[in-house]
C-alpha positions in Angstrom: 0.0 0.0 0.0 1.3 3.4 -0.9 2.5 5.6 1.8 0.9 9.0 2.0 4.2 10.9 1.9 5.5 9.4 -1.3 6.2 12.3 -3.7 5.1 10.3 -6.7 1.5 10.4 -5.4 1.4 14.0 -6.5 1.8 12.7 -10.1 -0.6 9.8 -10.2 -3.4 10.2 -7.6 -6.7 12.0 -8.2 -9.1 12.4 -11.0 -7.2 15.5 -12.2 -4.1 13.4 -12.8 -5.5 11.4 -15.7 -3.2 13.1 -18.2 -0.2 12.2 -16.2 -1.3 8.5 -15.8 -2.0 8.4 -19.6 1.5 9.6 -20.4 3.1 7.1 -18.1 1.1 4.3 -19.6 2.3 5.5 -23.0 5.8 5.1 -21.7 5.1 1.4 -20.9 3.9 1.6 -17.3 1.1 -0.8 -16.4 -1.8 0.5 -14.3 -1.0 -1.9 -11.5 2.5 -0.4 -11.2 1.3 3.1 -10.6 0.9 2.4 -6.9 4.6 1.5 -6.5 7.3 3.9 -5.4 9.0 5.7 -8.3 12.7 5.2 -8.3 15.0 7.2 -10.6 18.0 5.5 -12.0 20.5 8.2 -13.0 22.8 6.5 -15.4 25.9 8.4 -16.6 26.8 5.8 -19.3 29.0 7.3 -22.0 30.2 5.4 -25.0 33.4 7.6 -25.3 34.3 7.1 -21.6 36.2 4.0 -20.4 35.0 4.7 -16.8 31.4 4.7 -17.9 31.1 2.5 -20.9 30.0 -0.5 -18.8 27.3 1.3 -16.8 24.3 0.2 -18.8 24.8 -3.4 -17.6 25.0 -2.3 -14.0 21.9 -0.1 -14.5 20.0 -3.1 -15.7 20.9 -5.0 -12.5 19.9 -2.0 -10.4 16.5 -1.9 -12.2 16.1 -5.7 -11.7 16.6 -5.2 -8.0 14.1 -2.3 -7.8 11.5 -4.4 -9.5 12.1 -7.4 -7.3 11.7 -5.2 -4.2 8.4 -3.8 -5.4 9.6 -0.5 -6.9 9.1 1.1 -10.3 12.4 2.1 -12.0 12.7 5.1 -14.4 16.1 5.4 -16.0 17.4 8.7 -17.2 20.7 10.0 -18.6 23.5 12.1 -17.0 26.5 13.6 -18.7 29.9 12.3 -18.0 33.2 13.8 -19.1 36.4 11.9 -19.1 39.2 14.0 -17.6 41.8 11.9 -19.4 40.3 12.6 -22.8 39.8 16.3 -21.9 43.4 16.7 -21.0 45.8 19.1 -22.7 43.3 21.2 -24.7 40.3 23.5 -24.4 38.1 20.7 -23.3 39.5 20.7 -19.8 37.9 24.1 -19.2 34.5 22.3 -19.0 35.3 19.4 -16.7 35.1 21.0 -13.3 32.0 23.1 -14.3 30.3 19.8 -15.3 30.1 18.9 -11.6 27.5 21.6 -11.1 25.7 20.6 -14.3 25.5 17.0 -13.2 24.1 18.0 -9.8 21.6 20.4 -11.3 20.3 17.9 -14.0 19.6 15.2 -11.4 17.9 17.7 -9.1 15.8 19.0 -12.0 14.7 15.5 -13.1 14.0 14.2 -9.6 12.0 17.3 -8.6 10.0 17.7 -11.8 9.0 14.1 -11.9 8.6 13.8 -8.1 10.7 10.7 -7.8 10.6 8.9 -4.4 14.1 7.6 -4.5 17.3 7.6 -6.6 20.0 5.2 -7.5 22.9 7.0 -9.3 25.6 5.3 -11.3 28.9 7.0 -12.0 32.6 6.2 -11.8 34.8 9.2 -12.5 36.0 12.4 -11.0 33.3 15.1 -11.4 30.5 12.6 -11.9 30.7 11.0 -8.4 30.9 14.3 -6.5 28.2 15.9 -8.7 25.9 13.0 -7.9 26.7 13.2 -4.2 26.0 17.0 -4.3 22.6 16.2 -5.8 21.9 13.5 -3.3 22.6 15.8 -0.4 20.7 18.7 -1.9 17.6 16.7 -2.7 17.6 14.7 0.5 15.3 11.9 -0.7 16.3 8.3 -0.2 19.3 7.8 -2.5 22.2 5.4 -3.2 25.3 5.7 -5.4 26.6 2.7 -7.3 30.2 3.6 -8.3 31.3 1.8 -11.5 34.6 0.6 -10.0 38.3 0.7 -11.0 39.6 -0.9 -14.2 42.0 -3.8 -13.8 45.6 -2.5 -13.7 47.7 -2.5 -16.8 50.8 -4.7 -17.2 54.0 -3.7 -18.9 57.4 -5.3 -18.5 56.1 -7.4 -15.8 54.9 -4.5 -13.6 51.5 -3.1 -12.9 50.8 0.1 -14.7 48.3 3.0 -14.6 47.4 5.7 -17.2 49.6 8.4 -15.8 52.7 6.3 -16.6 52.1 6.5 -20.3 51.7 10.3 -20.1 55.1 10.5 -18.3 56.6 8.2 -20.9 56.1 10.8 -23.5 58.9 12.8 -21.8 61.1 9.7 -21.8 60.4 9.2 -25.6 61.3 12.8 -26.3 64.6 12.4 -24.4 65.4 9.2 -26.3 65.3 7.0 -23.2 62.7 4.8 -24.8 62.0 4.3 -28.5 58.7 4.5 -30.4 58.0 0.8 -30.2 58.4 0.7 -26.5 56.2 3.8 -26.1 53.5 2.2 -28.2 53.7 -1.1 -26.3 53.2 0.8 -23.1 50.3 2.7 -24.6 48.7 -0.6 -25.6 49.3 -2.2 -22.2 48.5 0.6 -19.7 44.7 0.1 -19.6 42.7 -3.1 -19.5 39.0 -2.7 -20.1 36.3 -0.6 -18.5 36.4 1.3 -15.2 38.0 4.3 -13.5 41.8 4.6 -13.9 43.7 2.0 -11.8 45.2 4.3 -9.3 44.4 6.4 -6.2 43.2 9.3 -8.4 40.1 11.5 -7.7 37.7 9.0 -9.1 38.7 6.1 -6.8 39.2 8.5 -3.9 35.6 9.7 -4.1 34.3 6.2 -4.6 36.0 5.1 -1.4 34.7 8.2 0.5 31.2 7.5 -0.8 31.2 4.2 0.9 32.7 5.6 4.1 30.0 8.2 4.3 27.2 5.8 3.7 26.2 6.9 0.2 27.1 3.5 -1.3 26.5 0.0 0.0 29.5 -1.6 2.0 32.0 -3.1 -0.4 31.1 -0.9 -3.4 34.0 1.6 -3.2 36.9 -0.6 -4.5 34.9 -3.4 -6.1 36.2 -3.5 -9.7 34.3 -2.8 -12.8 34.6 -6.3 -14.2 34.1 -8.1 -10.9 31.0 -10.2 -10.1 30.8 -8.4 -6.8 30.0 -5.2 -8.6 27.1 -6.8 -10.4 25.8 -8.2 -7.1 26.2 -4.8 -5.4 24.3 -3.1 -8.2 21.3 -5.4 -7.8 21.4 -5.2 -4.0 21.4 -1.4 -4.3 18.2 -1.6 -6.4 16.6 -3.7 -3.7 17.9 -1.5 -0.8 16.7 1.8 -2.3 13.1 0.5 -2.2 13.5 -0.4 1.4 15.0 3.0 2.1 11.9 4.7 0.6 9.6 2.7 2.9 11.9 3.6 5.8 12.0 7.2 4.7 15.8 7.0 5.2 17.3 10.1 3.7 20.9 11.2 3.1 20.8 13.7 5.9 19.9 10.9 8.3 23.1 9.1 7.2 25.6 11.7 6.1 26.2 14.1 9.0 28.9 16.5 9.9 30.7 13.6 11.6 30.5 11.6 8.4 32.4 14.4 6.7 35.0 14.3 9.5 35.4 10.5 8.8 35.8 11.2 5.1 38.5 13.7 5.8 40.4 11.2 8.0 40.1 8.4 5.5 41.0 10.6 2.6 44.3 11.5 4.3 45.0 7.9 5.2 44.6 6.6 1.6 46.8 9.1 -0.2 43.9 11.0 -1.7 43.8 13.3 -4.7 44.1 17.0 -4.1 40.8 17.4 -5.9 39.1 16.2 -2.7 39.7 19.7 -1.4 37.2 20.9 -4.0 34.6 18.2 -3.8 34.1 17.6 0.0 33.5 21.3 0.7 31.1 21.5 -2.3 29.1 18.5 -1.1 29.0 19.8 2.5 27.8 23.2 1.4 24.6 21.6 0.0 23.5 21.3 3.6 25.1 24.4 5.0 28.2 22.7 6.4 31.5 24.5 6.0 34.7 22.6 5.4 37.8 24.7 5.1 41.5 24.1 4.1 42.2 24.2 7.8 40.0 21.2 8.3 42.0 19.3 5.8 45.2 20.4 7.4 44.1 19.3 10.8 43.0 15.9 9.5 46.3 15.5 7.7 48.5 16.3 10.7 46.6 13.8 12.9 46.0 11.0 10.5 48.8 8.6 9.5 49.3 7.5 5.8 48.3 3.9 5.7 48.1 3.3 1.9 50.6 4.2 -0.8 48.9 3.3 -4.1 49.9 4.5 -7.5 50.8 7.3 -8.3 52.4 7.7 -4.8 53.5 4.1 -4.4 53.6 0.7 -6.1 50.2 -0.8 -5.2 47.1 -0.6 -7.3 43.4 -0.4 -6.5 43.2 -4.1 -7.2 45.7 -4.7 -4.4 43.6 -2.6 -2.1 40.5 -4.5 -3.0 42.2 -7.9 -2.5 43.3 -6.7 0.9 39.8 -6.1 2.0 38.8 -2.8 0.4 37.0 0.0 2.2 35.9 -2.2 5.2 39.5 -3.1 5.9 40.6 0.6 5.5 37.9 1.5 8.1 38.9 -1.3 10.4 42.5 -0.1 10.6 41.4 3.4 11.3 38.8 2.6 14.1 40.5 4.7 16.8 40.3 7.8 14.6 36.8 7.6 13.2 33.3 8.2 14.5 32.2 4.6 14.4 28.6 5.2 15.3 27.9 6.9 12.0 25.6 5.0 9.7 26.1 2.9 6.6 23.6 2.8 3.8 22.0 -0.2 5.5 21.2 2.0 8.5 23.7 0.0 10.7 26.7 1.7 12.3 30.2 1.6 10.9 31.3 -0.3 14.0 28.7 -3.1 13.2 29.6 -3.1 9.5 33.3 -3.9 10.1 33.1 -6.0 13.2 34.0 -9.2 11.3 36.3 -7.6 8.8 39.9 -8.7 8.4 42.8 -6.9 6.7 44.1 -9.6 4.3 47.3 -7.8 3.4 48.7 -5.4 6.0 51.5 -4.4 3.6 48.9 -2.9 1.3 46.5 -1.5 3.9 48.9 -0.8 6.8 47.8 -0.6 10.4 48.3 2.7 12.2 51.2 1.2 14.1 53.1 0.6 10.9 52.0 3.5 8.8 54.0 4.8 5.9 54.1 8.3 7.5 52.8 9.9 10.6 50.9 12.5 8.6 48.3 12.1 5.9 48.6 12.7 2.2 48.0 16.4 1.8 49.6 19.5 3.2 48.0 22.9 3.1 50.6 25.7 2.7 50.0 29.4 3.4 52.2 32.5 3.1 52.7 35.6 1.1 52.2 33.8 -2.2 49.0 32.1 -1.1 47.4 34.0 1.8 44.2 31.8 1.7 46.2 28.6 1.1 47.3 26.1 -1.5 47.7 22.3 -1.4 50.4 19.7 -2.2 50.2 15.9 -2.2 53.1 15.6 0.3 53.2 11.9 0.2 54.3 12.0 -3.5 57.1 14.5 -3.0 60.7 13.4 -2.7 62.5 14.3 0.5 64.9 16.9 -0.9 62.0 18.9 -2.4 60.1 19.3 0.8 62.1 22.5 1.3 63.0 24.4 -1.7 63.8 28.0 -2.7 64.3 28.9 -6.4 63.7 31.5 -9.0 60.2 31.9 -10.6 59.6 31.0 -14.2 56.2 32.7 -14.9 53.6 31.5 -17.4 50.0 32.7 -17.9 48.8 29.3 -19.2 49.6 25.6 -19.0 50.5 25.6 -22.7 53.2 28.2 -22.4 54.8 26.2 -19.5 54.7 23.0 -21.5 56.4 24.6 -24.5 59.2 26.0 -22.2 59.8 22.6 -20.7 59.8 20.8 -24.0 62.3 23.4 -25.3 64.6 22.8 -22.4 64.2 26.3 -21.0 63.5 25.1 -17.4 66.5 24.5 -15.3 67.1 22.6 -12.1 66.1 24.6 -9.1 63.4 26.7 -10.9 59.9 27.2 -9.6 57.4 27.1 -12.5 54.5 29.4 -11.9 51.3 28.7 -14.0 48.6 31.3 -13.3 45.3 32.5 -14.7 44.2 28.8 -14.6 42.0 29.1 -11.5 38.2 28.7 -11.2 37.5 32.2 -12.6 40.7 32.8 -14.6 40.7 29.5 -16.4 37.8 29.6 -16.5 37.1 26.2 -15.1 40.3 25.5 -13.1 41.9 23.1 -15.6 44.0 20.2 -14.4 47.7 20.7 -15.0 48.3 17.0 -15.6 50.0 17.5 -19.0 52.4 20.0 -17.4 53.2 17.7 -14.5 53.6 14.7 -16.8 56.1 16.6 -18.9 57.9 17.7 -15.7 58.2 14.2 -14.4 58.9 12.7 -17.8 61.7 15.2 -18.3 63.4 14.1 -15.2 62.8 17.4 -13.4 60.5 16.1 -10.7 63.2 16.0 -8.0 64.6 19.4 -8.7 61.8 21.7 -10.0 58.6 22.8 -8.3 55.4 23.7 -10.0 53.0 26.2 -8.4 49.6 27.1 -9.9 46.2 28.5 -9.2 44.9 25.7 -11.3 44.5 22.1 -10.0 46.0 18.7 -10.5 44.8 15.3 -11.5 44.7 12.6 -8.9 47.5 10.9 -10.9 49.9 13.9 -10.2 53.1 13.2 -8.3 56.1 15.3 -7.4 56.5 18.8 -6.0 53.4 20.2 -7.6 51.4 22.8 -5.6 47.9 23.8 -6.7 44.8 25.7 -5.7 46.8 28.9 -4.9 44.2 31.3 -3.4 43.4 34.0 -4.1 43.9 33.1 -7.8 45.5 35.5 -10.3 42.2 36.5 -11.9 41.0 37.7 -8.4 44.1 39.8 -7.9 45.9 37.3 -5.6 49.7 37.7 -5.1 50.4 35.0 -7.7 49.3 37.6 -10.3 52.2 39.9 -9.3 55.1 37.4 -9.5 57.8 38.2 -12.0 60.5 36.1 -13.6 63.4 35.7 -11.3 61.5 36.4 -8.1 62.6 33.9 -5.4 59.9 31.5 -4.2 60.4 29.8 -0.9 58.5 26.5 -0.2 58.7 24.6 3.1 56.2 21.7 3.2 57.1 20.7 6.8 56.5 24.2 8.0 53.5 24.6 5.7 54.7 27.8 4.2 55.0 29.2 0.6 56.3 32.7 0.2 57.1 35.2 -2.5 60.4 36.7 -1.5 59.7 40.3 -2.5 59.6 43.3 -0.3 56.1 44.3 0.8 56.6 47.8 -0.7 57.6 46.3 -4.1 54.6 43.9 -4.0 52.2 46.8 -3.2 53.6 48.8 -6.1 53.0 45.8 -8.4 49.5 45.4 -7.1 48.7 49.1 -7.8 50.0 48.8 -11.3 48.2 45.5 -12.0 45.4 45.4 -14.5 42.9 42.5 -14.5 43.0 40.4 -17.6 39.9 40.2 -19.7 37.9 36.9 -19.3 38.9 34.3 -21.9 35.3 33.7 -22.8 32.4 35.9 -23.9 29.4 33.5 -23.9 28.1 30.2 -22.9 28.4 28.1 -19.8 32.0 29.1 -19.1 31.1 32.8 -18.9 28.3 32.0 -16.5 30.6 29.8 -14.4 33.4 32.5 -14.3 30.9 35.1 -13.1 29.4 32.8 -10.3 32.3 30.6 -9.1 34.0 31.0 -5.7 37.7 30.6 -5.1 39.4 27.2 -4.8 39.8 27.5 -1.0 35.9 27.5 -0.8 35.6 24.4 -3.1 35.0 26.3 -6.3 31.3 26.4 -5.4 28.7 28.6 -6.9 26.9 31.5 -5.3 23.8 29.6 -4.3 25.9 27.3 -2.3 27.7 30.2 -0.6 24.2 31.3 0.4 23.6 27.9 1.9 26.7 28.3 4.1 25.5 31.7 5.4 22.1 30.5 6.4 
């Protein structure tokens, strides 16, 4: 029997809803099914996207589960951009803005059609956080089924991930490898569907989704081609119908303490720096503020227990075989709020009570952590008054403290050209600016630049500092999210070639070694650059987006934070 509070009753009940019922029947809905809860299946399948090309099969399993549990599934499409395909050209301007479009499109569909519950399917970087933003914003019973990592590549007897073929381009240019070797690596680095086989943003966010209770236990690291992923998809379909009957909403599961757990786990697993954009954006949907200082506090007090590619040798398959997210949680019990709920409504403590860590070398216990601190470090100073971030677990020891002359570029392309031409010398600090949320616009990833840096053999002698962002596959002394950004008149806009830049990761400082009087003079003479776009979604985004230290969120989310 239908519950009175079901939103879908607004669509189908009453004599004046005959038109709506007729239209649903024309879409194939039987009269007897109109009394069932309406469950949206938000499917981000994309035939051009390795991380999403397999989602139609998982969506079918979700819908089977919904039907078996007595619900009525309605599938609809969601856009999904591949960061890897968008790398190194104008397409990357659109990737971070797509996060908001994903959240908006799901909200629009769920609200307009009065869906009672949602199951969302996504794998990769902006899709998963965009879906989580929609989940938290809508606050109707919802689950996320993440598509899972792809199996790791294999080349010369070693596991490989996509970033390694990008870095190999530098080795090819230098003559270290020949064209045949390069092509062999390109052919071997990926193996079938799924998110890239490394601790990039996609897999970081999938793990955190499970930790926060947005996905069923076991979902986060279950691989795209594994039977467990198919099972979890069907179980998610069944579970969402139960959640509708229970009226179990995201805000009853995902609390401020859930976000604190996510911060801890992200630091322990060697997260992507993009988490500093996505967690604040998700939290802002319910008026919760997460600041760079929260990330820094979590990092200082959370040991690094996983070193997966690109920071270490292990793959996500190794992590899954060791026990996946439940084993990660089990090793971090003393640091987490274990009374927080899972998607089953049980506590984290109950969910991992019988869990065993099957490989303590892959998922290390706190007592044998790789490092006392977590993966990220938030730096502040005269170059970044509002902060910037570095993946400290991926920086070689001698570059943790570095002072060198600035080589200034106003775009990623200019910096790449200089590196390819041999113009960057050991000790330099590459500055790439006007790549922030507003100045980009869209805060492009500097992955191509960092891959060239590492592939050119400069990763242990040259730092890269930018108001743009990095891919989860970035490693080396690469510092991003400099705030305020150049387009907003931040100090990075006033840096000149030859200025000395001082970086000290241990002391959490980054400074422009220029006298305050000289810096003030440059500021007074500075003229803002014209926006790079004059129409379309990027213009709207540039006009509405906040700085990176606020999560590159839009104005309506800022209003949420002030309520």
